[in-house]
C-alpha positions in Angstrom: 160.8 -150.7 -120.0 160.1 -147.5 -122.0 163.0 -145.3 -123.1 162.8 -141.8 -121.7 163.9 -138.8 -123.9 165.1 -135.9 -121.9 165.6 -132.2 -122.8 169.0 -132.2 -124.5 171.6 -129.4 -124.2 171.4 -128.0 -127.7 173.8 -125.1 -127.2 176.8 -124.4 -125.0 174.9 -121.9 -122.9 171.5 -123.6 -122.8 169.9 -124.3 -119.4 166.3 -124.3 -120.4 164.3 -125.1 -123.5 160.8 -124.2 -124.6 158.6 -126.9 -126.2 157.3 -124.9 -129.1 155.1 -127.7 -130.4 155.0 -131.5 -130.7 155.2 -132.9 -134.2 153.9 -136.3 -133.0 151.1 -137.2 -130.6 150.7 -139.9 -128.0 150.1 -143.3 -129.7 152.0 -142.5 -132.9 154.5 -145.1 -134.1 158.0 -143.5 -134.4 161.4 -144.7 -135.4 165.0 -143.5 -134.8 165.7 -140.3 -136.8 162.1 -139.0 -136.7 161.6 -135.5 -135.5 159.4 -135.4 -132.4 159.1 -131.7 -131.5 160.3 -128.2 -132.0 162.4 -126.8 -129.2 163.4 -123.2 -128.8 166.8 -122.9 -127.2 168.6 -119.7 -126.1 169.9 -119.3 -129.6 167.5 -120.8 -132.1 164.5 -123.1 -132.7 165.6 -126.7 -133.4 164.0 -130.1 -133.9 164.1 -132.8 -131.3 165.2 -136.1 -132.8 164.0 -139.5 -131.7 166.7 -142.1 -131.0 164.4 -145.2 -130.5 161.9 -147.3 -132.5 158.5 -147.8 -131.0 155.4 -145.9 -129.9 155.2 -142.5 -128.4 153.6 -143.6 -125.1 153.6 -140.5 -123.0 154.3 -136.8 -123.3 155.5 -135.3 -120.1 155.9 -131.6 -121.2 153.0 -129.9 -123.0 153.6 -127.5 -125.9 154.5 -124.0 -124.6 156.2 -125.2 -121.5 159.7 -124.4 -120.4 161.8 -127.4 -119.5 165.2 -127.5 -117.8 168.0 -129.4 -119.5 167.8 -133.1 -118.4 164.1 -133.0 -117.5 162.0 -135.8 -119.2 160.1 -134.9 -122.3 158.5 -138.1 -123.4 158.6 -141.9 -123.3 159.0 -144.3 -126.2 158.2 -148.0 -125.9 156.0 -150.9 -127.0 152.2 -150.4 -127.4 150.4 -150.7 -124.1 153.6 -150.7 -122.1 153.2 -149.1 -118.7 154.9 -145.7 -118.2 156.2 -144.9 -114.7 157.7 -141.7 -113.6 161.4 -141.6 -114.2 163.4 -143.1 -111.2 165.6 -140.1 -111.0 163.2 -137.3 -111.4 164.6 -134.3 -113.2 163.2 -130.8 -112.6 159.6 -130.7 -113.6 158.4 -128.8 -116.7 156.9 -125.5 -116.0 154.5 -123.6 -118.3 156.0 -120.6 -120.0 154.7 -117.4 -118.3 152.0 -115.5 -120.3 152.0 -111.9 -121.1 150.5 -110.0 -118.3 149.3 -106.4 -117.9 150.6 -104.5 -114.9 148.1 -104.3 -112.0 146.8 -100.8 -111.6 148.5 -98.9 -108.8 146.4 -97.9 -105.8 145.3 -94.3 -106.2 145.9 -92.0 -103.3 143.7 -89.0 -102.8 145.6 -85.8 -103.6 144.8 -82.1 -103.4 143.7 -80.8 -106.8 145.6 -77.7 -108.0 143.4 -74.8 -108.8 144.6 -74.8 -112.5 144.5 -78.6 -112.9 142.0 -80.1 -115.3 139.4 -82.3 -113.6 140.0 -86.0 -114.1 137.5 -88.4 -115.4 137.3 -92.1 -114.4 139.8 -94.2 -116.4 137.0 -96.7 -117.3 133.6 -95.1 -117.8 130.5 -96.8 -116.5 128.2 -98.5 -119.1 125.9 -95.9 -120.6 122.2 -96.4 -120.7 120.7 -97.7 -123.9 120.3 -94.8 -126.4 122.9 -92.6 -124.6 125.1 -90.6 -127.0 128.5 -92.1 -128.0 130.3 -89.2 -126.2 129.1 -90.6 -122.9 130.9 -93.8 -123.4 134.3 -92.5 -124.3 137.2 -91.6 -122.0 137.0 -87.8 -121.7 137.6 -85.3 -118.9 134.6 -83.2 -117.7 136.3 -80.0 -118.9 137.0 -81.5 -122.3 133.4 -82.7 -122.6 132.1 -79.2 -121.8 134.6 -77.5 -124.2 133.6 -80.0 -127.0 129.9 -79.0 -126.6 130.8 -75.3 -126.7 132.8 -75.7 -129.8 130.5 -78.2 -131.5 133.2 -80.9 -131.6 132.3 -84.6 -131.8 134.5 -86.2 -129.1 134.3 -89.6 -130.9 136.3 -88.1 -133.7 139.1 -86.9 -131.4 142.3 -88.8 -130.5 143.0 -88.6 -126.7 146.5 -87.7 -125.4 145.7 -88.3 -121.7 146.4 -91.5 -119.7 144.9 -94.5 -121.3 143.9 -92.4 -124.4 141.6 -90.1 -122.4 140.6 -86.9 -124.2 141.7 -83.8 -122.4 141.2 -80.1 -123.0 144.2 -79.7 -125.3 142.9 -82.4 -127.6 139.6 -80.5 -128.1 141.4 -77.2 -128.7 143.6 -78.9 -131.3 140.5 -80.4 -133.0 138.8 -76.9 -133.0 141.9 -75.4 -134.7 141.8 -77.9 -137.5 144.4 -80.3 -136.1 142.1 -83.2 -135.7 138.5 -84.0 -134.8 135.3 -83.4 -136.7 132.4 -81.1 -136.1 129.4 -82.9 -134.7 126.9 -83.9 -137.4 129.4 -83.6 -140.3 129.0 -86.3 -142.8 132.5 -86.8 -144.2 134.6 -89.8 -143.3 137.3 -89.7 -140.7 140.8 -89.0 -142.1 143.9 -91.0 -141.1 146.1 -90.1 -138.2 147.5 -86.6 -138.3 150.7 -85.1 -136.9 148.7 -83.6 -134.1 147.1 -86.9 -133.1 147.8 -87.6 -129.5 147.4 -90.9 -127.8 149.2 -93.9 -126.4 152.1 -95.1 -128.6 151.3 -98.7 -127.7 149.4 -100.9 -125.4 150.8 -100.9 -121.9 151.7 -104.4 -120.8 154.5 -106.6 -119.5 155.9 -109.3 -121.8 157.9 -112.3 -120.7 161.1 -112.5 -122.7 162.1 -115.4 -124.8 165.0 -117.7 -124.0 167.0 -115.9 -126.6 166.4 -112.4 -125.3 167.1 -113.6 -121.7 170.4 -115.1 -122.8 171.3 -111.9 -124.8 170.6 -109.8 -121.7 172.7 -112.1 -119.4 175.7 -112.2 -121.8 175.7 -108.4 -122.5 175.6 -107.6 -118.8 178.4 -110.1 -118.3 180.4 -108.6 -121.1 180.1 -105.0 -120.0 180.6 -105.7 -116.3 183.5 -108.2 -116.6 185.4 -107.1 -119.7 187.4 -103.9 -119.7 186.3 -102.3 -123.0 188.1 -99.6 -124.8 187.4 -98.2 -128.2 189.4 -97.2 -131.3 187.8 -95.4 -134.3 189.1 -94.7 -137.8 187.5 -93.3 -140.9 188.5 -94.9 -144.2 188.1 -93.9 -147.9 185.4 -96.3 -149.1 185.4 -95.1 -152.7 187.8 -97.8 -154.0 185.8 -100.6 -152.3 182.5 -99.3 -153.7 184.0 -99.0 -157.2 185.4 -102.6 -157.2 182.2 -104.0 -155.8 180.1 -102.2 -158.5 182.5 -103.6 -161.2 182.3 -107.1 -160.0 178.5 -107.1 -159.5 178.0 -105.7 -163.0 180.4 -108.2 -164.6 179.0 -111.2 -162.7 175.3 -110.2 -162.8 174.4 -112.9 -165.3 175.9 -115.6 -163.0 173.7 -114.4 -160.2 176.6 -113.0 -158.1 175.8 -110.0 -155.9 178.5 -109.0 -153.4 177.7 -106.8 -150.5 180.0 -104.3 -148.7 179.8 -106.6 -145.7 181.2 -109.5 -147.6 184.4 -107.5 -148.3 184.5 -106.3 -144.6 184.3 -109.9 -143.4 187.1 -111.0 -145.7 189.2 -107.9 -144.8 188.7 -108.6 -141.1 190.0 -112.1 -141.4 193.0 -111.0 -143.5 193.8 -108.3 -140.9 193.7 -111.0 -138.2 196.3 -112.9 -140.2 198.5 -109.8 -140.2 197.8 -109.0 -136.5 197.1 -112.4 -134.9 197.2 -110.9 -131.4 193.6 -109.7 -131.9 192.6 -113.3 -132.8 192.8 -114.4 -129.1 190.5 -114.7 -126.1 190.9 -114.4 -122.3 190.6 -117.8 -120.6 190.9 -117.9 -116.8 194.1 -115.8 -116.5 195.4 -117.2 -119.7 195.3 -115.9 -123.2 194.2 -118.4 -125.7 195.6 -117.9 -129.3 193.4 -119.2 -132.1 195.1 -120.6 -135.2 192.1 -119.9 -137.5 190.1 -116.8 -138.1 186.4 -117.8 -137.5 184.6 -114.5 -138.2 181.0 -114.1 -137.0 178.6 -111.4 -138.0 175.6 -110.0 -136.2 172.1 -110.8 -137.7 169.0 -109.1 -136.3 166.1 -111.5 -135.7 162.6 -111.1 -134.3 163.5 -111.1 -130.6 167.2 -110.2 -130.6 170.2 -111.0 -132.6 172.5 -114.0 -133.3 176.0 -114.2 -134.7 176.5 -116.9 -137.4 180.1 -117.9 -137.9 182.0 -118.2 -141.2 184.7 -120.7 -140.3 188.2 -120.4 -141.7 187.3 -117.0 -143.1 190.9 -116.3 -143.8 191.0 -119.2 -146.3 187.9 -118.4 -148.2 187.4 -116.0 -151.2 185.0 -113.0 -151.1 182.7 -115.0 -153.3 182.6 -118.0 -151.0 182.1 -115.7 -148.0 179.2 -113.9 -149.8 177.4 -117.2 -150.6 177.9 -118.6 -147.0 176.9 -115.3 -145.3 173.7 -115.2 -147.4 172.8 -118.7 -146.5 173.6 -118.3 -142.8 171.7 -115.0 -142.6 168.6 -116.5 -144.1 168.6 -119.5 -141.8 169.4 -117.3 -138.8 166.2 -115.3 -139.4 164.3 -118.5 -139.7 165.9 -119.8 -136.4 167.2 -122.8 -138.2 170.9 -122.6 -137.4 172.7 -125.6 -135.9 174.7 -124.9 -132.8 178.0 -125.4 -134.7 176.9 -122.5 -137.0 176.7 -119.9 -134.3 179.4 -120.9 -131.8 183.2 -120.9 -131.9 183.7 -117.5 -133.5 187.0 -115.7 -132.8 186.1 -112.2 -134.0 182.8 -110.5 -134.7 181.6 -107.8 -137.1 178.4 -105.8 -136.4 177.3 -103.7 -139.4 174.6 -101.0 -139.0 175.6 -99.1 -142.0 172.8 -100.5 -144.1 170.4 -98.9 -141.5 171.9 -95.5 -141.9 173.9 -95.4 -138.7 177.0 -93.2 -139.1 179.0 -94.7 -136.3 178.6 -96.7 -133.1 180.4 -98.8 -130.5 179.5 -102.4 -130.2 179.7 -104.6 -127.1 182.2 -107.5 -127.2 180.8 -110.9 -127.8 182.5 -113.2 -125.3 184.9 -115.0 -125.5 186.1 -112.8 -128.4 188.7 -110.1 -127.6 187.3 -107.6 -130.0 184.3 -106.7 -132.2 184.2 -104.3 -135.2 181.4 -101.9 -135.6 180.7 -100.7 -139.1 178.9 -97.5 -140.0 177.4 -96.3 -143.2 179.2 -94.7 -146.1 178.8 -90.9 -146.1 179.6 -88.4 -148.8 181.5 -85.5 -147.3 184.1 -83.0 -148.4 187.7 -84.3 -147.9 191.2 -82.9 -148.7 192.9 -84.9 -151.4 196.2 -83.7 -153.0 195.6 -80.4 -151.2 192.2 -80.0 -152.9 188.8 -80.2 -151.4 186.8 -83.0 -153.1 183.8 -85.1 -152.4 184.8 -88.3 -150.6 183.0 -91.5 -149.6 183.9 -92.1 -145.9 183.1 -95.0 -143.7 183.5 -95.2 -139.9 185.0 -98.3 -138.3 185.1 -98.7 -134.5 187.0 -101.5 -132.8 185.9 -102.5 -129.3 188.7 -104.2 -127.5 189.2 -106.4 -124.4 192.1 -104.6 -122.6 193.1 -107.8 -120.9 194.1 -109.2 -124.2 194.4 -106.3 -126.7 196.5 -103.2 -125.9 195.9 -99.9 -127.6 198.9 -100.2 -129.9 197.8 -103.7 -131.0 194.3 -102.5 -131.7 195.7 -99.5 -133.7 197.9 -101.9 -135.7 194.9 -104.0 -136.5 192.9 -101.0 -137.7 195.8 -99.9 -139.9 195.9 -103.3 -141.6 192.2 -103.2 -142.0 192.3 -99.7 -143.5 194.9 -100.8 -146.1 192.9 -103.8 -147.1 189.7 -101.9 -147.6 191.2 -98.9 -149.3 193.1 -101.3 -151.6 190.4 -103.9 -152.0 192.0 -105.7 -154.9 194.3 -107.3 -152.3 191.2 -109.2 -151.0 190.9 -111.0 -154.4 194.4 -112.5 -154.4 
């Protein structure tokens, strides 16, 4: 009888997968090890592997459908072999919901204030052939009258009303030179101006991806079940920036380029070695102590973020961390990470410094007991040797799970982290 391939559990939190596309079609000859389809999990897009030799007899789940873990995907067997429905029927595949626009709310008649501007219909009726363009645009009666009085062509005006409708203020702005174009003028329309008023985007409801749904679920779980508290310090980043610049200059010919985040990942792991109480997690009224520092780092992707893990970070050099982080980050953006590459972290670093954020507090990534939020390096006046000088300061905020990490423990960890980053040569030993 044919072999049935079910939706596999491709991550520890996966309950549903989306069939992105089939790489083979019914009737194709396949063998063990061939890739049959691309499946989007709650973490990444992965390939579905075939474990049998034979012919792809039947595809149960079409491309674009969401399939629960354990539900049948396809059947592999001998050519012409009859394919029956699986004896134990798993949950049926359901098509992924499409983007839908919200239905218009029923309009209730309301008294019109004396000073209110008359409303035009949201969708204008088709104009007779040869009617002027201004009759086919969304514009209120008052704005239309005002445009005629001021000799303004409404087709050259951006509307700021509901659905992009042109209202009185838009015509007045155009008349004062803030937009619009006099009727009959021959010059081309200029680009959007600061006074252009219209919808910022199309109004619609978008069904979230598996990844975004999982992120939402885990963040709600984190903030509602983990007692967060926050500790913030500001460090002198000048020594770190100087050492990084020296190493990058000296190793430029070898193609080495270290980032500030590479040093922070290494320092975070070394600080965990010094203060191992942070390298723990809450586990059903027990505290689990981890023997290795597996430091993950947040990577922004198209529909959310993912946290690739650098395993045994405490045993690796800054250079090894830089190479691995670059590779993991690239594959994370391409959604090509294997489950083992984004699970099992014991501590997490979230760095928004490269995006110009001065400081922020991050949400803990369960089951970790802490996460480090890194801000940008800012030049500011500081007191050094009783003199006011220009300093390079960096904000670090540690979010802690109070069930595992007490305030004194978190403070001790940040003190160790400060020493390592302000004396970065220690990270090269």
